[in-house]
FITOR-688942 format. One record per residue: x, y, z of N, C-alpha, C, O, CB in turn; chain; residue number from 1; residue in one letter. Coordinates in Angstrom, 3 decimals. Glycine has a CB too. Layout:
REM FITOR-688942
+----------+----------+----------+----------+----------+----------+----------+----------+----------+----------+----------+----------+----------+----------+----------+-------+-----+-----+
|      npx |      npy |      npz |     capx |     capy |     capz |      cpx |      cpy |      cpz |      opx |      opy |      opz |     cbpx |     cbpy |     cbpz | chain |   n | res |
+----------+----------+----------+----------+----------+----------+----------+----------+----------+----------+----------+----------+----------+----------+----------+-------+-----+-----+
|        X |        Y |        Z |        X |        Y |        Z |        X |        Y |        Z |        X |        Y |        Z |        X |        Y |        Z |     A | NUM |   a |
...
+----------+----------+----------+----------+----------+----------+----------+----------+----------+----------+----------+----------+----------+----------+----------+-------+-----+-----+
END
This chain:
REM FITOR-688942
+----------+----------+----------+----------+----------+----------+----------+----------+----------+----------+----------+----------+----------+----------+----------+-------+-----+-----+
|      npx |      npy |      npz |     capx |     capy |     capz |      cpx |      cpy |      cpz |      opx |      opy |      opz |     cbpx |     cbpy |     cbpz | chain |   n | res |
+----------+----------+----------+----------+----------+----------+----------+----------+----------+----------+----------+----------+----------+----------+----------+-------+-----+-----+
|  123.409 |   36.077 |   50.925 |  122.397 |   36.796 |   50.413 |  121.324 |   35.782 |   50.313 |  121.539 |   34.675 |   49.821 |  122.746 |   37.492 |   49.128 |     A |   1 |   x |
|  120.130 |   36.157 |   50.788 |  119.077 |   34.904 |   50.734 |  118.165 |   34.743 |   49.392 |  117.889 |   35.687 |   48.652 |  117.997 |   35.073 |   51.995 |     A |   2 |   x |
|  117.792 |   33.561 |   49.219 |  117.340 |   33.219 |   48.012 |  115.826 |   34.288 |   47.592 |  115.463 |   34.726 |   46.501 |  117.066 |   31.492 |   48.137 |     A |   3 |   x |
|  115.281 |   34.419 |   48.827 |  114.136 |   35.379 |   48.551 |  114.624 |   36.934 |   48.394 |  114.067 |   37.703 |   47.610 |  113.059 |   35.267 |   49.788 |     A |   4 |   x |
|  115.695 |   37.303 |   49.205 |  116.066 |   38.383 |   48.797 |  116.795 |   38.848 |   47.143 |  116.866 |   39.969 |   46.640 |  116.812 |   38.562 |   49.817 |     A |   5 |   x |
|  117.176 |   37.765 |   46.698 |  117.355 |   37.805 |   45.417 |  116.195 |   37.785 |   44.404 |  116.159 |   38.294 |   43.283 |  118.123 |   36.867 |   45.212 |     A |   6 |   x |
|  115.374 |   37.166 |   44.978 |  114.105 |   37.012 |   43.937 |  113.598 |   38.543 |   44.113 |  113.223 |   39.263 |   43.188 |  112.745 |   35.659 |   44.428 |     A |   7 |   x |
|  113.651 |   38.840 |   45.259 |  112.846 |   40.035 |   45.394 |  113.547 |   41.283 |   44.462 |  112.865 |   42.075 |   43.811 |  112.756 |   40.420 |   47.048 |     A |   8 |   x |
|  114.886 |   41.306 |   44.514 |  115.659 |   42.715 |   44.123 |  115.380 |   42.088 |   42.567 |  115.392 |   43.072 |   41.827 |  117.671 |   43.090 |   44.794 |     A |   9 |   x |
|  115.146 |   40.928 |   41.800 |  114.964 |   41.122 |   40.364 |  113.548 |   41.451 |   40.259 |  113.098 |   42.028 |   39.269 |  115.362 |   39.881 |   39.480 |     A |  10 |   x |
|  112.916 |   41.140 |   41.143 |  111.345 |   41.898 |   41.026 |  111.276 |   43.017 |   41.079 |  110.334 |   43.424 |   40.400 |  110.390 |   41.669 |   41.924 |     A |  11 |   x |
|  111.918 |   43.925 |   41.654 |  112.044 |   45.280 |   42.078 |  112.617 |   45.751 |   40.544 |  111.944 |   46.434 |   39.773 |  113.134 |   45.541 |   43.567 |     A |  12 |   x |
|  113.786 |   45.328 |   40.293 |  114.279 |   45.591 |   38.874 |  113.422 |   45.389 |   37.718 |  113.517 |   46.138 |   36.745 |  115.367 |   44.808 |   38.620 |     A |  13 |   x |
|  112.543 |   44.373 |   37.760 |  111.669 |   44.225 |   36.558 |  110.557 |   45.388 |   36.619 |  110.114 |   45.953 |   35.618 |  110.965 |   42.702 |   36.530 |     A |  14 |   x |
|  110.134 |   45.687 |   38.075 |  109.099 |   46.776 |   38.062 |  109.499 |   47.774 |   37.578 |  108.926 |   48.243 |   36.595 |  108.595 |   47.150 |   39.170 |     A |  15 |   x |
|  110.718 |   48.443 |   38.196 |  111.412 |   49.686 |   37.765 |  111.515 |   50.001 |   36.249 |  111.534 |   51.152 |   35.814 |  112.770 |   49.635 |   38.287 |     A |  16 |   x |
|  111.591 |   48.699 |   35.351 |  111.722 |   48.316 |   33.839 |  110.473 |   48.766 |   33.339 |  110.435 |   49.716 |   32.556 |  111.963 |   46.716 |   33.495 |     A |  17 |   x |
|  109.390 |   48.146 |   33.734 |  108.182 |   48.243 |   33.339 |  107.392 |   49.580 |   33.737 |  106.295 |   49.935 |   33.305 |  107.592 |   47.114 |   33.797 |     A |  18 |   x |
|  108.258 |   50.274 |   34.718 |  107.290 |   51.740 |   34.945 |  108.148 |   52.677 |   34.374 |  107.766 |   53.847 |   34.340 |  106.888 |   52.275 |   36.644 |     A |  19 |   x |
|  109.093 |   52.417 |   33.980 |  110.080 |   53.417 |   33.437 |  109.648 |   54.525 |   32.133 |  109.192 |   53.800 |   31.248 |  111.282 |   52.499 |   32.944 |     A |  20 |   x |
|  109.617 |   55.696 |   31.756 |  108.827 |   56.515 |   30.795 |  109.080 |   55.683 |   29.763 |  109.970 |   54.839 |   29.863 |  109.199 |   58.047 |   30.545 |     A |  21 |   x |
|  108.282 |   55.822 |   28.566 |  108.373 |   55.673 |   27.363 |  109.381 |   56.673 |   26.690 |  109.936 |   56.320 |   25.649 |  107.120 |   55.719 |   26.902 |     A |  22 |   x |
|  109.573 |   57.573 |   27.089 |  110.558 |   58.747 |   26.576 |  112.065 |   58.231 |   26.416 |  112.866 |   58.734 |   25.627 |  110.568 |   60.051 |   27.700 |     A |  23 |   x |
|  112.313 |   57.274 |   27.180 |  113.559 |   56.838 |   27.259 |  114.352 |   56.678 |   25.787 |  113.687 |   56.518 |   24.763 |  113.457 |   55.572 |   28.015 |     A |  24 |   x |
|  115.484 |   56.720 |   25.758 |  116.192 |   55.982 |   24.347 |  116.475 |   54.631 |   24.267 |  116.742 |   54.080 |   25.335 |  117.518 |   56.492 |   24.025 |     A |  25 |   x |
|  116.480 |   54.016 |   23.333 |  116.627 |   52.790 |   23.038 |  118.004 |   52.134 |   23.626 |  117.953 |   50.938 |   23.915 |  116.499 |   52.736 |   21.626 |     A |  26 |   x |
|  119.235 |   52.842 |   23.821 |  120.245 |   52.271 |   24.436 |  119.854 |   52.077 |   25.951 |  120.329 |   51.117 |   26.557 |  121.466 |   53.083 |   24.211 |     A |  27 |   x |
|  118.904 |   53.060 |   26.653 |  118.773 |   52.762 |   28.220 |  117.807 |   51.551 |   28.130 |  118.090 |   50.705 |   28.978 |  118.100 |   54.137 |   29.234 |     A |  28 |   x |
|  116.691 |   51.204 |   27.307 |  115.875 |   50.215 |   27.321 |  116.903 |   48.944 |   27.102 |  116.647 |   47.872 |   27.651 |  114.718 |   50.438 |   26.250 |     A |  29 |   x |
|  118.078 |   49.102 |   26.276 |  118.283 |   47.863 |   26.076 |  119.693 |   47.161 |   27.209 |  120.165 |   46.030 |   27.322 |  118.537 |   47.839 |   24.417 |     A |  30 |   x |
|  119.995 |   48.498 |   27.894 |  120.971 |   48.293 |   29.111 |  120.109 |   48.054 |   30.013 |  120.795 |   47.771 |   30.995 |  121.929 |   49.431 |   29.554 |     A |  31 |   x |
|  118.956 |   47.983 |   30.324 |  117.724 |   47.620 |   31.470 |  117.889 |   46.143 |   30.992 |  118.400 |   45.259 |   31.680 |  115.848 |   48.446 |   31.286 |     A |  32 |   x |
|  117.389 |   45.982 |   29.713 |  117.134 |   44.335 |   29.413 |  118.353 |   43.807 |   29.909 |  118.268 |   43.166 |   30.956 |  116.897 |   43.825 |   27.726 |     A |  33 |   x |
|  119.458 |   43.934 |   29.390 |  120.897 |   43.419 |   29.569 |  121.120 |   42.974 |   31.122 |  121.448 |   41.858 |   31.527 |  122.014 |   44.648 |   29.138 |     A |  34 |   x |
|  120.833 |   44.239 |   31.936 |  121.001 |   43.960 |   33.505 |  120.205 |   42.789 |   34.103 |  120.727 |   41.914 |   34.794 |  120.552 |   45.220 |   34.317 |     A |  35 |   x |
|  118.898 |   42.840 |   33.784 |  117.921 |   42.006 |   33.872 |  118.434 |   40.558 |   33.815 |  118.570 |   39.736 |   34.721 |  116.987 |   42.321 |   32.881 |     A |  36 |   x |
|  118.699 |   40.469 |   32.389 |  118.881 |   39.409 |   31.756 |  120.275 |   38.279 |   32.439 |  120.384 |   37.070 |   32.639 |  119.069 |   40.005 |   30.287 |     A |  37 |   x |
|  121.238 |   39.606 |   32.636 |  122.662 |   39.274 |   33.652 |  122.208 |   38.747 |   34.962 |  122.475 |   37.603 |   35.331 |  123.658 |   40.725 |   34.044 |     A |  38 |   x |
|  121.547 |   39.558 |   35.633 |  121.006 |   39.288 |   36.852 |  120.425 |   37.911 |   36.909 |  120.932 |   37.055 |   37.633 |  120.044 |   40.275 |   37.172 |     A |  39 |   x |
|  119.406 |   37.680 |   36.187 |  118.426 |   36.414 |   36.311 |  119.389 |   35.179 |   35.854 |  119.151 |   34.023 |   36.204 |  116.921 |   36.554 |   35.213 |     A |  40 |   x |
|  120.304 |   35.476 |   35.181 |  121.239 |   34.181 |   34.497 |  122.277 |   33.920 |   36.089 |  122.587 |   32.796 |   36.483 |  122.514 |   34.868 |   32.606 |     A |  41 |   x |
|  122.611 |   35.020 |   36.693 |  123.313 |   34.592 |   37.744 |  122.633 |   33.914 |   38.731 |  123.236 |   32.994 |   39.283 |  123.909 |   35.535 |   38.254 |     A |  42 |   x |
|  121.415 |   34.192 |   39.101 |  120.853 |   33.578 |   39.837 |  120.267 |   32.170 |   39.616 |  120.170 |   31.249 |   40.427 |  120.168 |   34.314 |   40.122 |     A |  43 |   x |
|  119.927 |   32.222 |   38.417 |  119.542 |   30.767 |   37.599 |  120.976 |   29.771 |   38.157 |  120.865 |   28.656 |   38.666 |  119.496 |   31.036 |   35.394 |     A |  44 |   x |
|  122.271 |   30.487 |   37.912 |  123.592 |   29.590 |   38.090 |  123.546 |   29.148 |   39.390 |  123.723 |   27.965 |   39.680 |  125.002 |   30.325 |   37.854 |     A |  45 |   x |
|  123.285 |   30.145 |   40.317 |  123.271 |   29.933 |   41.813 |  122.274 |   28.478 |   42.548 |  122.417 |   27.586 |   43.385 |  122.624 |   31.462 |   42.376 |     A |  46 |   x |
|  121.181 |   29.028 |   41.518 |  119.687 |   27.940 |   42.207 |  120.217 |   26.752 |   41.498 |  119.873 |   25.667 |   41.968 |  117.626 |   28.369 |   41.610 |     A |  47 |   x |
|  120.936 |   26.747 |   40.531 |  121.179 |   25.031 |   39.937 |  122.152 |   24.388 |   40.805 |  122.025 |   23.189 |   41.051 |  121.881 |   24.864 |   38.249 |     A |  48 |   x |
|  122.955 |   24.954 |   41.214 |  124.131 |   24.510 |   42.193 |  123.498 |   24.385 |   43.597 |  123.926 |   23.442 |   44.263 |  125.435 |   25.649 |   42.240 |     A |  49 |   x |
|  122.488 |   25.221 |   44.207 |  121.751 |   24.750 |   45.288 |  120.957 |   23.855 |   45.216 |  120.780 |   23.136 |   46.199 |  121.179 |   25.498 |   45.774 |     A |  50 |   x |
|  120.226 |   23.640 |   43.980 |  119.375 |   22.568 |   43.745 |  120.034 |   21.150 |   43.329 |  119.403 |   20.115 |   43.545 |  118.470 |   23.021 |   42.720 |     A |  51 |   x |
|  121.170 |   21.123 |   42.798 |  122.088 |   19.809 |   42.881 |  122.641 |   19.331 |   43.969 |  122.631 |   18.117 |   44.171 |  123.119 |   19.877 |   42.173 |     A |  52 |   x |
|  123.291 |   20.323 |   44.964 |  123.702 |   20.276 |   46.320 |  122.037 |   19.572 |   47.228 |  122.123 |   18.538 |   47.891 |  124.304 |   22.161 |   46.813 |     A |  53 |   x |
|  120.998 |   20.149 |   47.122 |  119.783 |   19.700 |   47.981 |  119.507 |   18.418 |   47.469 |  119.213 |   17.554 |   48.296 |  118.467 |   20.640 |   47.912 |     A |  54 |   x |
|  119.543 |   18.081 |   46.139 |  119.324 |   16.556 |   45.769 |  120.369 |   15.797 |   46.060 |  120.076 |   14.611 |   45.901 |  119.056 |   16.288 |   44.376 |     A |  55 |   x |
|  121.409 |   15.949 |   46.400 |  122.568 |   15.024 |   46.856 |  122.464 |   14.828 |   48.366 |  122.782 |   13.826 |   49.007 |  124.044 |   15.652 |   46.487 |     A |  56 |   x |
|  122.018 |   15.839 |   48.757 |  121.755 |   15.377 |   50.375 |  120.416 |   15.156 |   50.873 |  120.029 |   15.287 |   52.034 |  122.255 |   16.420 |   51.351 |     A |  57 |   x |
|  119.680 |   14.764 |   49.741 |  118.272 |   14.396 |   50.234 |  117.248 |   15.198 |   50.433 |  116.162 |   14.864 |   50.907 |  118.300 |   13.885 |   51.286 |     A |  58 |   x |
|  117.612 |   16.409 |   50.031 |  116.544 |   17.500 |   50.513 |  115.714 |   17.926 |   49.240 |  115.955 |   18.945 |   48.593 |  117.316 |   18.915 |   51.212 |     A |  59 |   x |
|  114.378 |   16.731 |   48.864 |  114.058 |   17.142 |   47.970 |  112.816 |   18.477 |   47.597 |  112.507 |   19.068 |   46.562 |  113.942 |   16.075 |   47.614 |     A |  60 |   x |
|  112.381 |   18.541 |   48.936 |  111.493 |   19.559 |   49.048 |  112.338 |   20.956 |   48.572 |  111.897 |   21.732 |   47.724 |  110.905 |   19.572 |   50.594 |     A |  61 |   x |
|  113.427 |   21.104 |   49.163 |  114.449 |   22.464 |   48.719 |  114.745 |   22.262 |   47.393 |  114.498 |   23.259 |   46.713 |  115.973 |   22.633 |   49.540 |     A |  62 |   x |
|  115.194 |   21.311 |   46.774 |  115.474 |   21.147 |   45.571 |  114.194 |   21.577 |   44.343 |  114.271 |   22.161 |   43.263 |  115.906 |   19.723 |   45.603 |     A |  63 |   x |
|  113.153 |   21.036 |   45.029 |  111.854 |   21.179 |   44.020 |  111.692 |   22.812 |   44.132 |  111.438 |   23.472 |   43.124 |  110.234 |   20.197 |   44.609 |     A |  64 |   x |
|  111.852 |   23.407 |   45.395 |  111.901 |   24.672 |   45.345 |  112.605 |   25.603 |   44.513 |  112.047 |   26.602 |   44.059 |  112.135 |   24.884 |   46.257 |     A |  65 |   x |
|  113.750 |   25.333 |   44.304 |  115.061 |   25.880 |   43.468 |  114.483 |   25.600 |   42.132 |  114.826 |   26.415 |   41.275 |  116.681 |   25.038 |   43.745 |     A |  66 |   x |
|  113.751 |   24.724 |   41.769 |  113.310 |   24.387 |   40.332 |  112.440 |   25.047 |   39.935 |  112.370 |   25.469 |   38.781 |  112.899 |   23.212 |   40.071 |     A |  67 |   x |
|  111.466 |   25.290 |   41.000 |  110.224 |   26.672 |   40.761 |  110.603 |   27.725 |   40.417 |  110.139 |   28.283 |   39.424 |  109.444 |   27.190 |   41.879 |     A |  68 |   x |
|  111.671 |   28.310 |   41.271 |  112.501 |   29.726 |   41.371 |  113.096 |   29.557 |   40.033 |  112.744 |   30.382 |   39.189 |  113.746 |   29.939 |   42.723 |     A |  69 |   x |
|  113.769 |   28.820 |   39.751 |  114.299 |   28.748 |   38.362 |  113.145 |   29.355 |   37.216 |  112.984 |   30.352 |   36.512 |  114.685 |   27.089 |   38.052 |     A |  70 |   x |
|  112.513 |   28.150 |   37.507 |  111.180 |   28.564 |   36.207 |  110.591 |   29.953 |   36.265 |  110.199 |   30.533 |   35.252 |  109.676 |   27.556 |   36.373 |     A |  71 |   x |
|  110.531 |   30.553 |   37.671 |  110.240 |   31.933 |   37.505 |  111.396 |   32.832 |   36.790 |  111.242 |   33.410 |   35.713 |  109.939 |   32.464 |   38.880 |     A |  72 |   x |
|  112.287 |   32.843 |   37.385 |  113.700 |   33.401 |   36.663 |  113.526 |   33.351 |   35.343 |  113.445 |   34.456 |   34.806 |  115.048 |   32.584 |   36.952 |     A |  73 |   x |
|  113.432 |   32.283 |   34.550 |  113.270 |   32.078 |   33.356 |  112.215 |   32.854 |   32.448 |  112.518 |   33.381 |   31.378 |  113.099 |   30.895 |   33.369 |     A |  74 |   x |
|  110.835 |   32.860 |   33.052 |  109.820 |   33.372 |   32.885 |  110.211 |   34.993 |   32.716 |  110.261 |   35.562 |   31.625 |  108.926 |   32.924 |   33.957 |     A |  75 |   x |
|  110.466 |   35.601 |   33.962 |  110.940 |   37.014 |   33.994 |  111.952 |   37.209 |   32.933 |  111.830 |   38.375 |   32.557 |  111.539 |   37.400 |   35.364 |     A |  76 |   x |
|  112.767 |   36.697 |   32.362 |  113.920 |   36.811 |   31.788 |  113.244 |   37.065 |   30.344 |  113.538 |   38.031 |   29.640 |  114.952 |   35.543 |   32.027 |     A |  77 |   x |
|  112.233 |   36.007 |   29.967 |  111.611 |   36.009 |   28.436 |  110.719 |   37.020 |   28.744 |  110.287 |   37.555 |   27.722 |  110.838 |   34.557 |   27.766 |     A |  78 |   x |
|  110.144 |   37.626 |   30.102 |  109.400 |   38.626 |   29.646 |  109.904 |   40.124 |   29.436 |  109.171 |   41.080 |   29.185 |  108.428 |   38.610 |   30.444 |     A |  79 |   x |
|  111.484 |   40.158 |   29.606 |  112.114 |   41.095 |   29.178 |  112.239 |   41.063 |   28.180 |  111.819 |   42.004 |   27.506 |  112.958 |   41.309 |   29.555 |     A |  80 |   x |
|  112.907 |   39.917 |   27.547 |  113.275 |   39.636 |   26.094 |  112.267 |   40.102 |   25.413 |  112.528 |   40.991 |   24.602 |  113.525 |   38.225 |   25.702 |     A |  81 |   x |
|  111.252 |   39.772 |   25.508 |  109.946 |   39.864 |   24.361 |  109.552 |   41.248 |   24.603 |  109.316 |   41.857 |   23.560 |  108.479 |   38.721 |   24.611 |     A |  82 |   x |
|  109.417 |   41.904 |   25.652 |  108.696 |   43.090 |   25.625 |  109.165 |   44.133 |   24.803 |  110.348 |   44.322 |   24.521 |  108.585 |   43.553 |   26.815 |     A |  83 |   x |
|  108.018 |   44.935 |   24.354 |  107.826 |   46.237 |   23.227 |  109.038 |   47.202 |   23.928 |  109.109 |   47.560 |   25.104 |  105.896 |   47.172 |   23.235 |     A |  84 |   x |
|  109.873 |   47.470 |   22.921 |  111.017 |   48.423 |   23.440 |  110.371 |   49.711 |   23.130 |  109.508 |   49.949 |   22.285 |  112.578 |   48.255 |   22.685 |     A |  85 |   x |
|  110.988 |   50.552 |   24.026 |  110.677 |   51.979 |   24.300 |  111.679 |   52.743 |   23.299 |  112.844 |   52.386 |   23.123 |  110.911 |   52.397 |   25.969 |     A |  86 |   x |
|  111.091 |   53.804 |   22.690 |  112.195 |   54.522 |   21.901 |  111.948 |   56.141 |   22.431 |  111.156 |   56.451 |   23.321 |  111.989 |   54.283 |   20.021 |     A |  87 |   x |
|  112.795 |   57.066 |   21.687 |  112.658 |   58.438 |   21.867 |  111.284 |   58.936 |   21.323 |  110.851 |   59.984 |   21.802 |  113.810 |   59.135 |   21.205 |     A |  88 |   x |
|  110.631 |   58.355 |   20.468 |  109.573 |   58.867 |   19.929 |  108.391 |   58.240 |   20.122 |  107.381 |   58.542 |   19.487 |  109.750 |   59.006 |   18.781 |     A |  89 |   x |
|  108.443 |   57.121 |   21.208 |  107.179 |   56.192 |   21.603 |  106.217 |   57.296 |   22.843 |  105.174 |   56.886 |   23.354 |  107.905 |   54.376 |   22.491 |     A |  90 |   x |
+----------+----------+----------+----------+----------+----------+----------+----------+----------+----------+----------+----------+----------+----------+----------+-------+-----+-----+
END
């Protein structure tokens, strides 16, 4: 799986999260948040290994791009973590 495909997958998931109806129950909200968190952590782990390898092999631009991508993933994860929860009466 390419890095851009993985990031696009997280973006699609985030867009689905932001767009789902307010009438969803808290359990659904928490499940979506946990899935986004799990996926972003997984991608961050992959990017950390990629960044380390790129630095070891002298590919500074690739390592920098991996670092920027990790920062984006952290921002996505924080957005999901601190977003307002939906509830059955929302």
